[in-house]
PDB file as gemmi writes it, atoms N, CA and C in Angstrom:
CRYST1    1.000    1.000    1.000  90.00  90.00  90.00 P 1                      
ATOM      1  N   MET A   1       4.756  39.199  -4.743  1.00  0.00           N  
ATOM      2  CA  MET A   1       5.555  37.996  -4.911  1.00  0.00           C  
ATOM      3  C   MET A   1       5.395  37.497  -6.353  1.00  0.00           C  
ATOM      4  N   ILE A   2       6.466  37.057  -6.924  1.00  0.00           N  
ATOM      5  CA  ILE A   2       6.459  36.522  -8.280  1.00  0.00           C  
ATOM      6  C   ILE A   2       6.907  35.070  -8.234  1.00  0.00           C  
ATOM      7  N   LEU A   3       6.081  34.198  -8.805  1.00  0.00           N  
ATOM      8  CA  LEU A   3       6.482  32.794  -8.918  1.00  0.00           C  
ATOM      9  C   LEU A   3       7.448  32.674 -10.079  1.00  0.00           C  
ATOM     10  N   ASN A   4       8.488  31.901  -9.904  1.00  0.00           N  
ATOM     11  CA  ASN A   4       9.469  31.766 -10.976  1.00  0.00           C  
ATOM     12  C   ASN A   4       9.832  30.313 -11.213  1.00  0.00           C  
ATOM     13  N   ASP A   5      10.842  30.105 -12.010  1.00  0.00           N  
ATOM     14  CA  ASP A   5      11.242  28.750 -12.391  1.00  0.00           C  
ATOM     15  C   ASP A   5      11.784  27.922 -11.231  1.00  0.00           C  
ATOM     16  N   ASP A   6      12.098  28.570 -10.108  1.00  0.00           N  
ATOM     17  CA  ASP A   6      12.625  27.835  -8.966  1.00  0.00           C  
ATOM     18  C   ASP A   6      11.552  27.029  -8.244  1.00  0.00           C  
ATOM     19  N   ILE A   7      10.308  27.379  -8.438  1.00  0.00           N  
ATOM     20  CA  ILE A   7       9.216  26.702  -7.753  1.00  0.00           C  
ATOM     21  C   ILE A   7       8.660  25.625  -8.669  1.00  0.00           C  
ATOM     22  N   HIS A   8       8.637  24.394  -8.158  1.00  0.00           N  
ATOM     23  CA  HIS A   8       8.134  23.295  -8.981  1.00  0.00           C  
ATOM     24  C   HIS A   8       7.540  22.198  -8.104  1.00  0.00           C  
ATOM     25  N   ASN A   9       6.837  21.313  -8.741  1.00  0.00           N  
ATOM     26  CA  ASN A   9       6.191  20.198  -8.071  1.00  0.00           C  
ATOM     27  C   ASN A   9       7.222  19.075  -7.909  1.00  0.00           C  
ATOM     28  N   TYR A  10       7.500  18.696  -6.677  1.00  0.00           N  
ATOM     29  CA  TYR A  10       8.501  17.666  -6.411  1.00  0.00           C  
ATOM     30  C   TYR A  10       8.149  16.334  -7.064  1.00  0.00           C  
ATOM     31  N   TYR A  11       6.863  16.059  -7.222  1.00  0.00           N  
ATOM     32  CA  TYR A  11       6.452  14.811  -7.862  1.00  0.00           C  
ATOM     33  C   TYR A  11       6.953  14.727  -9.301  1.00  0.00           C  
ATOM     34  N   GLU A  12       7.166  15.866  -9.964  1.00  0.00           N  
ATOM     35  CA  GLU A  12       7.687  15.833 -11.334  1.00  0.00           C  
ATOM     36  C   GLU A  12       9.034  15.126 -11.380  1.00  0.00           C  
ATOM     37  N   LYS A  13       9.899  15.453 -10.424  1.00  0.00           N  
ATOM     38  CA  LYS A  13      11.217  14.813 -10.367  1.00  0.00           C  
ATOM     39  C   LYS A  13      11.090  13.325 -10.074  1.00  0.00           C  
ATOM     40  N   LEU A  14      10.226  12.982  -9.133  1.00  0.00           N  
ATOM     41  CA  LEU A  14      10.049  11.569  -8.800  1.00  0.00           C  
ATOM     42  C   LEU A  14       9.539  10.782 -10.000  1.00  0.00           C  
ATOM     43  N   VAL A  15       8.608  11.367 -10.742  1.00  0.00           N  
ATOM     44  CA  VAL A  15       8.059  10.694 -11.923  1.00  0.00           C  
ATOM     45  C   VAL A  15       9.130  10.526 -12.987  1.00  0.00           C  
ATOM     46  N   ILE A  16       9.857  11.576 -13.300  1.00  0.00           N  
ATOM     47  CA  ILE A  16      10.913  11.509 -14.319  1.00  0.00           C  
ATOM     48  C   ILE A  16      11.963  10.474 -13.936  1.00  0.00           C  
ATOM     49  N   ASP A  17      12.366  10.485 -12.677  1.00  0.00           N  
ATOM     50  CA  ASP A  17      13.365   9.512 -12.210  1.00  0.00           C  
ATOM     51  C   ASP A  17      12.846   8.085 -12.343  1.00  0.00           C  
ATOM     52  N   TYR A  18      11.589   7.863 -11.982  1.00  0.00           N  
ATOM     53  CA  TYR A  18      11.030   6.511 -12.042  1.00  0.00           C  
ATOM     54  C   TYR A  18      10.874   6.046 -13.487  1.00  0.00           C  
ATOM     55  N   LEU A  19      10.447   6.933 -14.373  1.00  0.00           N  
ATOM     56  CA  LEU A  19      10.316   6.562 -15.782  1.00  0.00           C  
ATOM     57  C   LEU A  19      11.681   6.167 -16.354  1.00  0.00           C  
ATOM     58  N   ALA A  20      12.719   6.886 -15.965  1.00  0.00           N  
ATOM     59  CA  ALA A  20      14.070   6.555 -16.421  1.00  0.00           C  
ATOM     60  C   ALA A  20      14.523   5.216 -15.836  1.00  0.00           C  
ATOM     61  N   GLU A  21      14.245   4.981 -14.557  1.00  0.00           N  
ATOM     62  CA  GLU A  21      14.610   3.710 -13.923  1.00  0.00           C  
ATOM     63  C   GLU A  21      13.967   2.530 -14.650  1.00  0.00           C  
ATOM     64  N   GLN A  22      12.746   2.710 -15.102  1.00  0.00           N  
ATOM     65  CA  GLN A  22      12.011   1.658 -15.785  1.00  0.00           C  
ATOM     66  C   GLN A  22      12.364   1.564 -17.266  1.00  0.00           C  
ATOM     67  N   GLY A  23      13.171   2.484 -17.764  1.00  0.00           N  
ATOM     68  CA  GLY A  23      13.581   2.474 -19.160  1.00  0.00           C  
ATOM     69  C   GLY A  23      12.515   2.982 -20.122  1.00  0.00           C  
ATOM     70  N   LEU A  24      11.448   3.530 -19.599  1.00  0.00           N  
ATOM     71  CA  LEU A  24      10.377   4.016 -20.464  1.00  0.00           C  
ATOM     72  C   LEU A  24      10.831   5.197 -21.321  1.00  0.00           C  
ATOM     73  N   ASP A  25      11.772   5.981 -20.808  1.00  0.00           N  
ATOM     74  CA  ASP A  25      12.273   7.111 -21.590  1.00  0.00           C  
ATOM     75  C   ASP A  25      13.075   6.641 -22.806  1.00  0.00           C  
ATOM     76  N   GLN A  26      13.518   5.402 -22.795  1.00  0.00           N  
ATOM     77  CA  GLN A  26      14.272   4.835 -23.914  1.00  0.00           C  
ATOM     78  C   GLN A  26      13.380   4.059 -24.883  1.00  0.00           C  
ATOM     79  N   ASN A  27      12.247   3.562 -24.379  1.00  0.00           N  
ATOM     80  CA  ASN A  27      11.392   2.669 -25.166  1.00  0.00           C  
ATOM     81  C   ASN A  27      10.178   3.339 -25.796  1.00  0.00           C  
ATOM     82  N   LYS A  28       9.826   4.526 -25.333  1.00  0.00           N  
ATOM     83  CA  LYS A  28       8.610   5.188 -25.795  1.00  0.00           C  
ATOM     84  C   LYS A  28       8.948   6.510 -26.480  1.00  0.00           C  
ATOM     85  N   ASP A  29       8.079   6.917 -27.405  1.00  0.00           N  
ATOM     86  CA  ASP A  29       8.322   8.176 -28.115  1.00  0.00           C  
ATOM     87  C   ASP A  29       7.929   9.369 -27.242  1.00  0.00           C  
ATOM     88  N   PRO A  30       8.399  10.565 -27.593  1.00  0.00           N  
ATOM     89  CA  PRO A  30       8.159  11.761 -26.774  1.00  0.00           C  
ATOM     90  C   PRO A  30       6.672  12.076 -26.563  1.00  0.00           C  
ATOM     91  N   ASP A  31       5.829  11.840 -27.558  1.00  0.00           N  
ATOM     92  CA  ASP A  31       4.399  12.103 -27.394  1.00  0.00           C  
ATOM     93  C   ASP A  31       3.788  11.177 -26.354  1.00  0.00           C  
ATOM     94  N   TYR A  32       4.150   9.906 -26.401  1.00  0.00           N  
ATOM     95  CA  TYR A  32       3.665   8.940 -25.415  1.00  0.00           C  
ATOM     96  C   TYR A  32       4.106   9.380 -24.021  1.00  0.00           C  
ATOM     97  N   LEU A  33       5.382   9.755 -23.891  1.00  0.00           N  
ATOM     98  CA  LEU A  33       5.908  10.155 -22.586  1.00  0.00           C  
ATOM     99  C   LEU A  33       5.228  11.412 -22.065  1.00  0.00           C  
ATOM    100  N   ALA A  34       4.925  12.356 -22.938  1.00  0.00           N  
ATOM    101  CA  ALA A  34       4.236  13.577 -22.520  1.00  0.00           C  
ATOM    102  C   ALA A  34       2.828  13.246 -22.019  1.00  0.00           C  
ATOM    103  N   ASP A  35       2.099  12.433 -22.789  1.00  0.00           N  
ATOM    104  CA  ASP A  35       0.757  12.021 -22.358  1.00  0.00           C  
ATOM    105  C   ASP A  35       0.826  11.235 -21.051  1.00  0.00           C  
ATOM    106  N   LEU A  36       1.763  10.314 -20.982  1.00  0.00           N  
ATOM    107  CA  LEU A  36       1.934   9.496 -19.788  1.00  0.00           C  
ATOM    108  C   LEU A  36       2.208  10.372 -18.564  1.00  0.00           C  
ATOM    109  N   SER A  37       3.104  11.326 -18.713  1.00  0.00           N  
ATOM    110  CA  SER A  37       3.462  12.204 -17.593  1.00  0.00           C  
ATOM    111  C   SER A  37       2.270  13.008 -17.108  1.00  0.00           C  
ATOM    112  N   CYS A  38       1.465  13.516 -18.030  1.00  0.00           N  
ATOM    113  CA  CYS A  38       0.265  14.272 -17.642  1.00  0.00           C  
ATOM    114  C   CYS A  38      -0.706  13.391 -16.870  1.00  0.00           C  
ATOM    115  N   ILE A  39      -0.936  12.190 -17.361  1.00  0.00           N  
ATOM    116  CA  ILE A  39      -1.863  11.273 -16.683  1.00  0.00           C  
ATOM    117  C   ILE A  39      -1.335  10.918 -15.295  1.00  0.00           C  
ATOM    118  N   ILE A  40      -0.058  10.661 -15.204  1.00  0.00           N  
ATOM    119  CA  ILE A  40       0.549  10.315 -13.912  1.00  0.00           C  
ATOM    120  C   ILE A  40       0.415  11.470 -12.932  1.00  0.00           C  
ATOM    121  N   LEU A  41       0.856  12.654 -13.345  1.00  0.00           N  
ATOM    122  CA  LEU A  41       0.870  13.794 -12.433  1.00  0.00           C  
ATOM    123  C   LEU A  41      -0.532  14.222 -12.016  1.00  0.00           C  
ATOM    124  N   ASN A  42      -1.519  14.000 -12.860  1.00  0.00           N  
ATOM    125  CA  ASN A  42      -2.891  14.338 -12.486  1.00  0.00           C  
ATOM    126  C   ASN A  42      -3.454  13.390 -11.436  1.00  0.00           C  
ATOM    127  N   GLN A  43      -2.807  12.255 -11.229  1.00  0.00           N  
ATOM    128  CA  GLN A  43      -3.226  11.312 -10.183  1.00  0.00           C  
ATOM    129  C   GLN A  43      -2.597  11.636  -8.830  1.00  0.00           C  
ATOM    130  N   LEU A  44      -1.559  12.452  -8.840  1.00  0.00           N  
ATOM    131  CA  LEU A  44      -0.770  12.701  -7.638  1.00  0.00           C  
ATOM    132  C   LEU A  44      -1.057  14.083  -7.065  1.00  0.00           C  
ATOM    133  N   PRO A  45      -0.975  14.209  -5.734  1.00  0.00           N  
ATOM    134  CA  PRO A  45      -1.175  15.533  -5.146  1.00  0.00           C  
ATOM    135  C   PRO A  45       0.048  16.413  -5.430  1.00  0.00           C  
ATOM    136  N   PRO A  46      -0.150  17.697  -5.642  1.00  0.00           N  
ATOM    137  CA  PRO A  46       1.016  18.554  -5.851  1.00  0.00           C  
ATOM    138  C   PRO A  46       1.819  18.708  -4.560  1.00  0.00           C  
ATOM    139  N   ARG A  47       3.100  18.814  -4.711  1.00  0.00           N  
ATOM    140  CA  ARG A  47       3.998  19.029  -3.563  1.00  0.00           C  
ATOM    141  C   ARG A  47       5.044  20.037  -4.035  1.00  0.00           C  
ATOM    142  N   TYR A  48       4.711  21.314  -3.871  1.00  0.00           N  
ATOM    143  CA  TYR A  48       5.565  22.364  -4.410  1.00  0.00           C  
ATOM    144  C   TYR A  48       6.740  22.651  -3.492  1.00  0.00           C  
ATOM    145  N   ILE A  49       7.882  22.827  -4.125  1.00  0.00           N  
ATOM    146  CA  ILE A  49       9.113  23.136  -3.399  1.00  0.00           C  
ATOM    147  C   ILE A  49       9.876  24.199  -4.160  1.00  0.00           C  
ATOM    148  N   ARG A  50      10.815  24.774  -3.481  1.00  0.00           N  
ATOM    149  CA  ARG A  50      11.694  25.732  -4.138  1.00  0.00           C  
ATOM    150  C   ARG A  50      13.061  25.110  -4.380  1.00  0.00           C  
ATOM    151  N   TYR A  51      13.583  24.406  -3.404  1.00  0.00           N  
ATOM    152  CA  TYR A  51      14.914  23.813  -3.514  1.00  0.00           C  
ATOM    153  C   TYR A  51      14.853  22.310  -3.250  1.00  0.00           C  
ATOM    154  N   GLU A  52      15.498  21.537  -4.111  1.00  0.00           N  
ATOM    155  CA  GLU A  52      15.551  20.080  -3.940  1.00  0.00           C  
ATOM    156  C   GLU A  52      16.167  19.697  -2.596  1.00  0.00           C  
ATOM    157  N   VAL A  53      17.144  20.446  -2.164  1.00  0.00           N  
ATOM    158  CA  VAL A  53      17.843  20.119  -0.929  1.00  0.00           C  
ATOM    159  C   VAL A  53      16.894  20.162   0.266  1.00  0.00           C  
ATOM    160  N   ASP A  54      15.859  21.006   0.203  1.00  0.00           N  
ATOM    161  CA  ASP A  54      14.893  21.052   1.289  1.00  0.00           C  
ATOM    162  C   ASP A  54      14.183  19.715   1.446  1.00  0.00           C  
ATOM    163  N   MET A  55      13.801  19.125   0.342  1.00  0.00           N  
ATOM    164  CA  MET A  55      13.117  17.832   0.396  1.00  0.00           C  
ATOM    165  C   MET A  55      14.076  16.742   0.871  1.00  0.00           C  
ATOM    166  N   ALA A  56      15.286  16.794   0.416  1.00  0.00           N  
ATOM    167  CA  ALA A  56      16.259  15.776   0.809  1.00  0.00           C  
ATOM    168  C   ALA A  56      16.540  15.845   2.308  1.00  0.00           C  
ATOM    169  N   PHE A  57      16.559  17.043   2.844  1.00  0.00           N  
ATOM    170  CA  PHE A  57      16.933  17.219   4.245  1.00  0.00           C  
ATOM    171  C   PHE A  57      15.749  17.060   5.199  1.00  0.00           C  
ATOM    172  N   TYR A  58      14.597  17.599   4.831  1.00  0.00           N  
ATOM    173  CA  TYR A  58      13.479  17.664   5.767  1.00  0.00           C  
ATOM    174  C   TYR A  58      12.425  16.569   5.602  1.00  0.00           C  
ATOM    175  N   LEU A  59      12.428  15.856   4.500  1.00  0.00           N  
ATOM    176  CA  LEU A  59      11.400  14.847   4.264  1.00  0.00           C  
ATOM    177  C   LEU A  59      11.728  13.562   5.021  1.00  0.00           C  
ATOM    178  N   PRO A  60      10.836  13.124   5.913  1.00  0.00           N  
ATOM    179  CA  PRO A  60      11.091  11.867   6.626  1.00  0.00           C  
ATOM    180  C   PRO A  60      11.130  10.684   5.654  1.00  0.00           C  
ATOM    181  N   GLN A  61      11.921   9.692   5.976  1.00  0.00           N  
ATOM    182  CA  GLN A  61      12.077   8.516   5.123  1.00  0.00           C  
ATOM    183  C   GLN A  61      10.742   7.836   4.847  1.00  0.00           C  
ATOM    184  N   SER A  62       9.872   7.779   5.837  1.00  0.00           N  
ATOM    185  CA  SER A  62       8.571   7.131   5.654  1.00  0.00           C  
ATOM    186  C   SER A  62       7.720   7.886   4.630  1.00  0.00           C  
ATOM    187  N   GLU A  63       7.778   9.212   4.645  1.00  0.00           N  
ATOM    188  CA  GLU A  63       7.015   9.993   3.676  1.00  0.00           C  
ATOM    189  C   GLU A  63       7.614   9.869   2.279  1.00  0.00           C  
ATOM    190  N   ARG A  64       8.929   9.831   2.196  1.00  0.00           N  
ATOM    191  CA  ARG A  64       9.601   9.644   0.908  1.00  0.00           C  
ATOM    192  C   ARG A  64       9.191   8.295   0.295  1.00  0.00           C  
ATOM    193  N   PHE A  65       9.168   7.262   1.107  1.00  0.00           N  
ATOM    194  CA  PHE A  65       8.762   5.932   0.639  1.00  0.00           C  
ATOM    195  C   PHE A  65       7.313   5.954   0.154  1.00  0.00           C  
ATOM    196  N   GLU A  66       6.431   6.603   0.919  1.00  0.00           N  
ATOM    197  CA  GLU A  66       5.024   6.698   0.533  1.00  0.00           C  
ATOM    198  C   GLU A  66       4.874   7.433  -0.806  1.00  0.00           C  
ATOM    199  N   MET A  67       5.628   8.493  -1.000  1.00  0.00           N  
ATOM    200  CA  MET A  67       5.563   9.241  -2.256  1.00  0.00           C  
ATOM    201  C   MET A  67       6.034   8.368  -3.420  1.00  0.00           C  
ATOM    202  N   GLN A  68       7.094   7.600  -3.209  1.00  0.00           N  
ATOM    203  CA  GLN A  68       7.593   6.716  -4.257  1.00  0.00           C  
ATOM    204  C   GLN A  68       6.575   5.635  -4.608  1.00  0.00           C  
ATOM    205  N   MET A  69       5.885   5.113  -3.612  1.00  0.00           N  
ATOM    206  CA  MET A  69       4.855   4.105  -3.859  1.00  0.00           C  
ATOM    207  C   MET A  69       3.691   4.711  -4.645  1.00  0.00           C  
ATOM    208  N   LYS A  70       3.319   5.940  -4.320  1.00  0.00           N  
ATOM    209  CA  LYS A  70       2.254   6.618  -5.067  1.00  0.00           C  
ATOM    210  C   LYS A  70       2.650   6.803  -6.530  1.00  0.00           C  
ATOM    211  N   VAL A  71       3.913   7.159  -6.760  1.00  0.00           N  
ATOM    212  CA  VAL A  71       4.398   7.333  -8.131  1.00  0.00           C  
ATOM    213  C   VAL A  71       4.333   6.009  -8.878  1.00  0.00           C  
ATOM    214  N   GLN A  72       4.805   4.947  -8.271  1.00  0.00           N  
ATOM    215  CA  GLN A  72       4.797   3.641  -8.933  1.00  0.00           C  
ATOM    216  C   GLN A  72       3.380   3.215  -9.308  1.00  0.00           C  
ATOM    217  N   GLU A  73       2.435   3.420  -8.408  1.00  0.00           N  
ATOM    218  CA  GLU A  73       1.045   3.041  -8.684  1.00  0.00           C  
ATOM    219  C   GLU A  73       0.456   3.928  -9.782  1.00  0.00           C  
ATOM    220  N   ALA A  74       0.736   5.215  -9.744  1.00  0.00           N  
ATOM    221  CA  ALA A  74       0.226   6.125 -10.774  1.00  0.00           C  
ATOM    222  C   ALA A  74       0.807   5.776 -12.141  1.00  0.00           C  
ATOM    223  N   VAL A  75       2.082   5.414 -12.185  1.00  0.00           N  
ATOM    224  CA  VAL A  75       2.711   5.014 -13.447  1.00  0.00           C  
ATOM    225  C   VAL A  75       2.054   3.739 -13.970  1.00  0.00           C  
ATOM    226  N   ARG A  76       1.856   2.775 -13.105  1.00  0.00           N  
ATOM    227  CA  ARG A  76       1.226   1.516 -13.514  1.00  0.00           C  
ATOM    228  C   ARG A  76      -0.144   1.767 -14.136  1.00  0.00           C  
ATOM    229  N   LYS A  77      -0.952   2.573 -13.456  1.00  0.00           N  
ATOM    230  CA  LYS A  77      -2.295   2.868 -13.957  1.00  0.00           C  
ATOM    231  C   LYS A  77      -2.248   3.626 -15.286  1.00  0.00           C  
ATOM    232  N   ALA A  78      -1.341   4.596 -15.381  1.00  0.00           N  
ATOM    233  CA  ALA A  78      -1.252   5.411 -16.593  1.00  0.00           C  
ATOM    234  C   ALA A  78      -0.783   4.601 -17.786  1.00  0.00           C  
ATOM    235  N   VAL A  79       0.205   3.735 -17.593  1.00  0.00           N  
ATOM    236  CA  VAL A  79       0.691   2.878 -18.670  1.00  0.00           C  
ATOM    237  C   VAL A  79      -0.430   1.942 -19.125  1.00  0.00           C  
ATOM    238  N   GLU A  80      -1.121   1.355 -18.175  1.00  0.00           N  
ATOM    239  CA  GLU A  80      -2.234   0.462 -18.500  1.00  0.00           C  
ATOM    240  C   GLU A  80      -3.303   1.219 -19.305  1.00  0.00           C  
ATOM    241  N   PHE A  81      -3.625   2.417 -18.882  1.00  0.00           N  
ATOM    242  CA  PHE A  81      -4.626   3.218 -19.572  1.00  0.00           C  
ATOM    243  C   PHE A  81      -4.192   3.533 -21.006  1.00  0.00           C  
ATOM    244  N   LEU A  82      -2.970   4.040 -21.163  1.00  0.00           N  
ATOM    245  CA  LEU A  82      -2.493   4.410 -22.504  1.00  0.00           C  
ATOM    246  C   LEU A  82      -2.345   3.190 -23.418  1.00  0.00           C  
ATOM    247  N   ASP A  83      -1.848   2.100 -22.873  1.00  0.00           N  
ATOM    248  CA  ASP A  83      -1.626   0.913 -23.694  1.00  0.00           C  
ATOM    249  C   ASP A  83      -2.941   0.252 -24.112  1.00  0.00           C  
ATOM    250  N   ASN A  84      -4.019   0.527 -23.379  1.00  0.00           N  
ATOM    251  CA  ASN A  84      -5.326  -0.038 -23.742  1.00  0.00           C  
ATOM    252  C   ASN A  84      -6.138   0.876 -24.637  1.00  0.00           C  
ATOM    253  N   GLN A  85      -5.594   2.050 -24.956  1.00  0.00           N  
ATOM    254  CA  GLN A  85      -6.248   2.947 -25.911  1.00  0.00           C  
ATOM    255  C   GLN A  85      -5.937   2.424 -27.300  1.00  0.00           C  
ATOM    256  N   GLY A  86      -6.892   2.300 -28.109  1.00  0.00           N  
ATOM    257  CA  GLY A  86      -6.544   1.680 -29.357  1.00  0.00           C  
ATOM    258  C   GLY A  86      -7.096   2.226 -30.562  1.00  0.00           C  
TER     259      GLY A  86                                                      
END                                                                             
């Protein structure tokens, strides 16, 4: 079996979407965003998928909500951490 570009961590999409919703992708430079993303994703459990449609179809609403809450908390902590580095 060969792992390819189709396999990815679903949390990556949730993080990118949330950062865009918050406007951080517009307000911060690429280096900050790269560091922020690493810190965020290291706080979250991996959730590997092959197709986005699988998550949309099979993920219960309660689990989707829980994942979104985890992302929001991880983003909050990561922003606080980076902004307090001086």
